[in-house]
C-alpha positions as CSV (number, residue, x, y, z in Angstrom):
1,M,-8.9,11.7,18.4
2,T,-8.8,9.3,15.3
3,K,-5.7,7.0,15.6
4,T,-3.4,6.1,12.6
5,L,-2.0,3.1,11.5
6,T,0.8,2.9,8.8
7,I,1.5,-0.4,7.0
8,H,4.7,-0.5,5.3
9,I,4.8,-3.2,2.4
10,R,8.0,-4.6,0.9
11,S,6.5,-7.7,-0.5
12,G,5.2,-8.0,-4.0
13,T,1.6,-9.2,-4.4
14,M,2.3,-12.7,-5.3
15,M,5.8,-13.3,-3.8
16,N,3.9,-14.5,-0.3
17,M,0.8,-13.7,1.6
18,D,2.2,-10.3,2.9
19,A,0.1,-8.3,0.6
20,N,-2.7,-10.4,1.5
21,V,-2.0,-9.9,5.3
22,M,-1.6,-6.0,4.7
23,V,-5.2,-5.7,3.2
24,K,-6.6,-8.0,6.1
25,I,-5.1,-5.4,8.7
26,A,-6.0,-2.2,6.7
27,E,-9.6,-3.8,6.5
28,A,-9.6,-4.5,10.3
29,A,-8.1,-1.2,11.5
30,I,-10.6,0.8,9.2
31,S,-13.6,-1.1,11.1
32,K,-11.9,-0.1,14.5
33,G,-12.3,3.3,13.5
34,Y,-8.3,3.8,12.5
35,K,-7.2,5.9,9.8
36,V,-4.6,4.0,7.5
37,N,-1.9,4.4,5.1
38,I,0.1,2.3,3.3
39,F,3.5,2.8,1.9
40,G,4.9,0.4,-0.7
41,Y,8.6,-0.1,-1.0
42,G,11.1,-2.3,-3.0
43,E,8.8,-5.2,-4.3
44,G,6.0,-3.5,-2.6
45,V,5.4,-1.1,-5.3
46,M,4.3,-3.9,-7.3
47,T,0.9,-3.6,-5.4
48,I,-0.4,-0.9,-6.9
49,K,0.4,-1.7,-10.6
50,E,-2.9,-1.3,-12.7
51,G,-4.1,-3.9,-14.9
52,Q,-2.9,-7.0,-12.6
53,D,-5.5,-10.1,-13.2
54,P,-4.2,-12.9,-11.0
55,K,-6.4,-15.9,-11.8
56,R,-5.5,-18.0,-8.7
57,F,-4.9,-15.1,-6.3
58,P,-6.8,-12.1,-5.0
59,N,-6.6,-8.8,-7.0
60,I,-4.6,-6.9,-4.3
61,G,-5.0,-3.8,-6.9
62,K,-8.6,-4.2,-7.0
63,I,-9.0,-4.6,-3.0
64,L,-6.6,-1.5,-2.5
65,H,-8.4,0.5,-4.8
66,D,-11.5,-0.3,-2.7
67,L,-9.4,0.6,0.3
68,A,-8.7,3.9,-1.1
69,E,-12.3,4.6,-1.7
70,K,-12.9,4.3,2.0
71,G,-10.1,6.7,2.9
72,V,-6.9,4.7,2.8
73,T,-4.1,6.7,1.7
74,I,-1.7,4.8,-0.5
75,A,1.5,5.9,-1.7
76,V,4.7,3.8,-3.1
77,C,8.7,5.0,-3.6
78,E,9.0,6.7,-7.1
79,T,12.5,5.4,-7.2
80,C,11.3,2.0,-6.8
81,C,8.8,2.2,-9.6
82,A,11.3,3.4,-11.7
83,A,13.6,0.5,-11.1
84,R,10.7,-2.0,-11.8
85,G,9.4,-0.3,-14.9
86,I,6.4,1.4,-13.5
87,K,5.7,4.7,-14.9
88,R,3.3,7.5,-13.7
89,G,-0.5,6.7,-14.9
90,E,0.3,2.9,-14.4
91,E,-0.8,3.1,-10.8
92,I,-4.3,2.1,-9.4
93,K,-6.9,5.0,-9.1
94,G,-6.5,6.4,-5.6
95,S,-3.0,5.7,-5.1
96,K,0.3,7.6,-5.9
97,I,3.9,7.2,-6.8
98,G,5.5,9.4,-4.1
99,S,8.8,9.1,-2.0
100,L,10.0,8.0,1.1
101,T,11.2,11.8,2.4
102,N,7.8,13.3,1.6
103,D,5.3,10.2,2.1
104,L,6.6,7.8,4.3
105,S,8.2,10.0,6.7
106,K,4.8,12.1,6.9
107,F,3.1,8.7,7.5
108,V,5.3,7.5,10.2
109,A,5.3,11.2,11.8
110,E,1.3,10.9,12.3
111,S,1.1,7.4,12.9
112,D,0.1,6.0,16.6
113,R,1.5,2.3,15.0
114,M,3.5,1.1,12.5
115,I,3.8,-2.4,11.0
116,T,6.1,-3.6,8.3
117,L,5.5,-6.6,5.9
118,A,8.8,-7.7,4.2
119,R,10.7,-10.8,3.4
């Protein structure tokens, strides 16, 4: 039976190294056969904002898009997006603007392990 890991990210893309750590953990888990879910909350919703083009930092949006193509399920909090001006259609391909009650609670229920990255 496939094990499932959920990563709960609460830090933005360029606040600290949490987003980089998140994608490295996801990549390692996939390589070990895990199903991976990622849920962004608070500043973590910024990880799915389309069109970010950091010059001196890894492009987390592009990396997440690539992870979604490998089967990672990515959702973020709709209320947190609204508070930061992110509208539906502005998320990277392969992610969705969802909710705590529908998405995060489902991820937690199906997970064998959960990691929260927050500052």
